[in-house]
C-alpha positions as CSV (number, residue, x, y, z in Angstrom):
1,X,50.3,38.5,-58.5
2,X,47.5,39.7,-60.7
3,X,48.1,36.8,-63.7
4,X,49.4,39.2,-66.5
5,X,52.0,39.5,-63.9
6,X,52.5,35.6,-64.4
7,X,55.8,34.1,-66.2
8,X,56.7,31.0,-67.2
9,X,57.4,29.2,-64.3
10,X,56.3,31.0,-61.5
11,X,55.3,29.5,-57.7
12,X,52.0,30.3,-57.5
13,X,49.9,30.2,-53.9
14,X,47.1,32.6,-53.7
15,X,43.0,32.7,-54.4
16,X,41.5,33.6,-58.1
17,X,38.4,33.2,-59.2
18,X,36.3,30.7,-60.1
19,X,35.3,31.8,-63.5
20,X,33.8,28.5,-65.6
21,X,33.9,25.0,-64.6
22,X,33.0,22.6,-68.0
23,X,33.5,18.3,-66.8
24,X,35.4,16.6,-69.3
25,X,34.9,13.1,-69.8
26,X,38.8,10.8,-70.6
27,X,39.6,8.4,-73.4
28,X,38.8,5.1,-70.5
29,X,34.6,7.1,-70.1
30,X,35.6,8.4,-66.5
31,X,35.6,12.4,-65.4
32,X,37.8,15.1,-64.9
33,X,37.3,18.9,-65.3
34,X,38.6,22.0,-67.3
35,X,38.7,25.2,-64.4
36,X,38.9,28.7,-66.2
37,X,40.2,30.8,-63.5
38,X,40.7,34.7,-63.1
39,X,41.3,37.6,-61.4
40,X,40.8,41.5,-62.7
41,X,44.1,41.2,-64.7
42,X,43.3,38.7,-66.8
43,X,42.1,34.5,-66.8
44,X,44.2,31.3,-67.0
45,X,43.0,27.4,-67.5
46,X,43.6,24.2,-65.4
47,X,43.0,21.0,-65.3
48,X,41.3,18.6,-61.9
49,X,42.4,14.9,-62.8
50,X,41.9,13.5,-59.5
51,X,39.6,14.2,-56.8
52,X,37.1,14.9,-58.6
53,X,33.8,14.5,-56.1
54,X,35.7,15.8,-53.3
55,X,36.7,19.5,-55.7
56,X,33.7,19.6,-57.7
57,X,31.5,21.2,-55.0
58,X,34.4,24.5,-54.5
59,X,34.5,24.7,-58.0
60,X,31.2,26.9,-57.9
61,X,31.5,29.7,-60.8
62,X,31.9,33.5,-59.6
63,X,33.4,32.0,-56.1
64,X,36.8,32.1,-55.3
65,X,39.2,29.1,-54.2
66,X,43.3,29.4,-53.1
67,X,45.0,27.7,-55.0
68,X,48.8,26.2,-54.9
69,X,50.4,25.0,-58.5
70,X,53.2,26.6,-61.2
71,X,52.1,28.6,-64.1
72,X,52.9,27.8,-67.8
73,X,53.1,28.3,-71.3
74,X,52.6,25.6,-73.7
75,X,53.4,26.0,-76.9
76,X,50.7,24.4,-78.4
77,X,47.8,25.4,-75.7
78,X,48.6,28.4,-74.0
79,X,49.2,29.6,-70.3
80,X,47.6,27.0,-68.2
81,X,47.8,25.5,-64.4
82,X,49.7,22.8,-62.9
83,X,47.5,22.2,-59.6
84,X,49.3,20.9,-56.9
85,X,46.2,21.8,-54.2
86,X,42.5,23.6,-54.3
87,X,40.6,24.2,-50.5
88,X,38.4,26.9,-50.6
89,X,39.4,30.7,-50.2
90,X,38.7,32.2,-46.1
91,X,36.9,35.6,-45.8
92,X,39.9,38.2,-45.6
93,X,42.6,36.0,-47.1
94,X,42.2,38.1,-50.1
95,X,40.9,41.3,-51.4
96,X,37.8,40.8,-53.9
97,X,39.2,44.2,-55.9
98,X,42.5,41.9,-57.2
99,X,40.0,39.6,-58.3
100,X,37.1,41.6,-60.5
101,X,37.8,43.4,-62.9
102,X,36.5,47.3,-62.4
103,X,35.2,50.3,-64.5
104,X,37.7,52.7,-66.3
105,X,37.0,55.7,-65.0
106,X,37.2,56.9,-61.2
107,X,34.2,56.0,-59.5
108,X,34.2,60.0,-57.8
109,X,34.4,61.1,-61.5
110,X,31.8,59.1,-62.8
111,X,29.7,60.7,-59.5
112,X,30.6,64.1,-60.1
113,X,29.4,63.9,-63.7
114,X,26.2,62.2,-63.0
115,X,25.0,65.4,-60.5
116,X,26.9,68.0,-63.5
117,X,24.2,66.1,-65.6
118,X,21.4,65.7,-63.3
119,X,21.7,69.8,-62.7
120,X,21.6,70.7,-66.9
121,X,18.0,68.6,-66.7
122,X,15.7,71.8,-67.4
123,X,12.1,70.1,-66.9
124,X,11.4,70.8,-63.4
125,X,9.2,67.9,-62.5
126,X,11.9,65.7,-64.2
127,X,14.8,66.7,-61.8
128,X,12.5,66.1,-59.3
129,X,12.0,63.0,-60.3
130,X,15.7,62.5,-61.0
131,X,16.8,63.6,-57.3
132,X,14.5,61.2,-56.2
133,X,15.1,58.1,-56.6
134,X,18.8,59.2,-57.6
135,X,19.4,62.1,-55.5
136,X,22.6,62.1,-52.9
137,X,20.8,61.4,-50.1
138,X,18.1,59.1,-51.0
139,X,17.6,55.2,-49.6
140,X,18.9,54.3,-53.3
141,X,21.8,55.7,-54.8
142,X,24.0,53.6,-52.6
143,X,22.7,50.7,-54.1
144,X,22.8,52.2,-57.2
145,X,26.1,53.7,-57.0
146,X,27.3,49.8,-56.0
147,X,25.5,47.2,-58.5
148,X,26.4,45.5,-61.3
149,X,25.2,46.6,-64.7
150,X,24.8,42.6,-65.6
151,X,26.0,39.5,-64.9
152,X,27.9,38.8,-67.4
153,X,28.5,40.0,-70.6
154,X,28.7,43.7,-69.8
155,X,30.2,45.9,-66.9
156,X,29.5,42.7,-64.9
157,X,31.1,44.0,-61.3
158,X,30.8,46.4,-59.1
159,X,29.9,50.3,-59.9
160,X,29.0,48.8,-63.2
161,X,25.0,50.0,-63.1
162,X,26.9,53.6,-63.0
163,X,29.3,53.6,-65.8
164,X,26.5,51.9,-68.2
165,X,23.9,54.1,-67.0
166,X,26.2,57.8,-67.2
167,X,27.8,56.3,-70.8
168,X,24.5,55.8,-72.1
169,X,22.6,58.9,-70.7
170,X,25.8,61.1,-71.7
171,X,25.7,59.7,-75.8
172,X,21.9,61.1,-75.6
173,X,23.2,63.7,-74.0
174,X,25.4,64.7,-77.3
175,X,23.2,63.4,-79.8
176,X,19.6,64.4,-78.9
177,X,20.6,68.1,-80.2
178,X,22.2,66.2,-83.7
179,X,18.6,65.0,-84.5
180,X,15.8,67.7,-84.4
181,X,12.5,66.4,-82.2
182,X,14.2,64.9,-79.0
183,X,13.2,66.2,-75.9
184,X,16.7,65.8,-74.4
185,X,15.1,66.0,-70.4
186,X,13.3,63.2,-71.2
187,X,16.1,61.3,-73.0
188,X,18.6,62.4,-70.6
189,X,16.0,60.9,-67.7
190,X,15.6,57.8,-69.8
191,X,18.5,56.9,-70.1
192,X,19.7,57.6,-66.0
193,X,17.1,55.0,-65.1
194,X,16.3,52.6,-67.8
195,X,18.3,50.4,-66.2
196,X,16.7,50.3,-62.4
197,X,14.7,47.5,-62.4
198,X,18.5,46.0,-61.9
199,X,18.5,46.7,-58.6
200,X,15.8,44.1,-58.1
201,X,17.1,41.7,-60.5
202,X,20.8,41.4,-59.2
203,X,22.2,40.0,-55.8
204,X,25.8,41.5,-56.4
205,X,27.6,39.7,-53.3
206,X,32.1,40.3,-53.1
207,X,33.3,38.3,-56.2
208,X,29.7,37.3,-57.3
209,X,26.8,38.2,-59.8
210,X,23.1,36.3,-59.2
211,X,19.4,36.3,-60.2
212,X,17.4,37.5,-57.3
213,X,14.1,35.7,-57.3
214,X,12.1,38.8,-58.3
215,X,15.1,38.9,-61.2
216,X,14.0,35.6,-63.0
217,X,9.9,35.9,-61.9
218,X,10.0,39.1,-63.0
219,X,12.7,40.1,-65.2
220,X,14.6,43.9,-64.6
221,X,11.8,45.8,-66.9
222,X,8.7,45.5,-65.4
223,X,10.8,46.0,-61.4
224,X,12.4,49.1,-63.0
225,X,8.9,50.1,-64.4
226,X,6.9,49.3,-60.8
227,X,10.2,51.7,-58.9
228,X,9.7,54.4,-61.5
229,X,5.9,54.4,-61.5
230,X,6.2,54.2,-57.7
231,X,8.2,57.6,-57.8
232,X,6.1,59.5,-59.7
233,X,2.6,58.4,-57.8
234,X,4.5,60.2,-54.9
235,X,5.5,63.9,-56.8
236,X,2.7,66.2,-56.2
237,X,1.0,67.0,-60.7
238,X,3.3,64.8,-62.1
239,X,2.1,65.8,-66.0
240,X,0.3,62.1,-67.2
241,X,2.1,63.1,-71.0
242,X,5.6,62.9,-69.5
243,X,4.8,59.5,-67.6
244,X,4.0,58.1,-70.2
245,X,7.3,59.2,-71.9
246,X,9.1,57.8,-69.4
247,X,8.3,55.0,-68.7
248,X,7.9,53.7,-72.2
249,X,11.8,54.8,-72.3
250,X,11.6,51.6,-69.7
251,X,9.5,49.0,-71.2
252,X,10.8,49.1,-74.7
253,X,14.8,49.5,-74.3
254,X,15.5,46.2,-75.0
255,X,14.5,47.2,-78.4
256,X,12.4,44.1,-79.7
257,X,9.9,41.9,-78.3
258,X,12.8,38.7,-78.9
259,X,14.9,40.6,-76.3
260,X,12.5,40.8,-73.3
261,X,10.7,44.3,-74.1
262,X,7.0,44.4,-73.7
263,X,6.8,47.2,-76.2
264,X,9.2,48.3,-78.4
265,X,9.9,52.4,-78.7
266,X,7.8,54.1,-80.3
267,X,9.4,57.3,-79.6
268,X,12.1,59.6,-80.5
269,X,13.6,59.6,-77.2
270,X,12.8,55.8,-76.2
271,X,14.8,54.8,-80.2
272,X,18.1,57.0,-78.8
273,X,18.0,55.6,-75.9
274,X,17.9,52.0,-76.9
275,X,20.4,52.8,-79.4
276,X,22.6,54.2,-76.8
277,X,21.6,51.1,-74.7
278,X,22.5,48.6,-76.5
279,X,26.2,50.5,-77.8
280,X,26.6,50.9,-73.8
281,X,25.9,47.0,-74.2
282,X,28.4,46.5,-77.3
283,X,31.4,48.5,-76.1
284,X,31.3,47.2,-73.2
285,X,31.2,43.3,-74.1
286,X,34.8,44.3,-75.9
287,X,36.2,45.3,-72.5
288,X,35.7,42.1,-71.2
289,X,37.2,40.3,-74.6
290,X,40.0,42.2,-74.9
291,X,41.0,41.8,-70.6
292,X,40.8,37.4,-71.6
293,X,43.0,37.7,-74.7
294,X,46.3,36.1,-73.9
295,X,50.1,37.5,-74.2
296,X,50.5,38.4,-78.4
297,X,46.8,37.5,-79.7
298,X,44.6,39.8,-81.6
299,X,41.4,37.7,-81.7
300,X,39.3,36.5,-79.1
301,X,37.3,33.1,-79.6
302,X,33.6,33.5,-80.7
303,X,31.4,35.6,-78.9
304,X,27.7,35.4,-78.4
305,X,27.4,39.6,-77.3
306,X,28.2,41.0,-80.2
307,X,27.7,37.6,-82.7
308,X,31.4,37.6,-83.7
309,X,35.4,37.8,-82.5
310,X,36.3,40.2,-81.3
311,X,39.6,41.1,-83.2
312,X,41.6,43.8,-81.3
313,X,45.0,44.9,-82.8
314,X,48.4,46.1,-81.3
315,X,49.2,49.4,-80.5
316,X,52.3,49.2,-82.8
317,X,49.9,47.9,-85.6
318,X,48.3,50.7,-85.7
319,X,51.1,53.3,-85.6
320,X,51.8,54.3,-89.3
321,X,55.1,53.9,-90.8
322,X,56.2,57.5,-90.1
323,X,55.4,56.8,-86.1
324,X,57.3,53.4,-86.0
325,X,60.3,55.3,-87.3
326,X,60.1,57.9,-85.5
């Protein structure tokens, strides 16, 4: 059963994902663990009071474990899991898609939308670059469509990079006609390619996302810049001004030096991509926080990504009085 489907008193005997492990001290100074388990529908806390040294190696963030216990709803502390047993989850004993969240749009629909968007690019050099890097039969495409967009904060799941990049590109495309002076082809291409370095910066296993050595040593911006520059060098007669415009978007898309960009956005197109990227990341954090809410809650805890707690009014509260009466 999914966590969201559990009711007070249900027996639990299944694989769950370890989201977070916190070591705490009892009054006598001995250790106990507060563990947050999760699946694609939500998360659940449990306490480990005994055999800490034996169980701690199994409880690694992002790894699945097989748990046995009882689900209960405490009047003060809310839903929790009373553990009886815990062991490693053997491969094949669970479906990774049950444990990890996923995109809100169908993957096939996102792929079709990306192809349609690329088809609207008029500049032949920009189109050739996009086809080289994101073409259906290219070496990068399968990795691009499967990759996560982050390790934790937003779209940290399979197909997350496709979902995030497409949403940023669609927003950029829509806004390009609203503000004068923007080269839509450059902005859309920059949006689709701005996070390309994450293909090399992150390593996604079935239920966990880790930084690669290259990601730690160079960072996703440098890795993305390098991939795009190499692709441009392989294209004949690619205009230098166009190359500068596109690579500037990649180098500046974090928006500021303190957030990891070696330069700040200095063109209309780079500014537009940065703003749309920041918006996409912020709204993706709301999706993550809403998934973590307990039933009946409207506020999340403080979240560093948005700088506050997030508020989620119930659908019933959002309806006007007349609609409720109807």
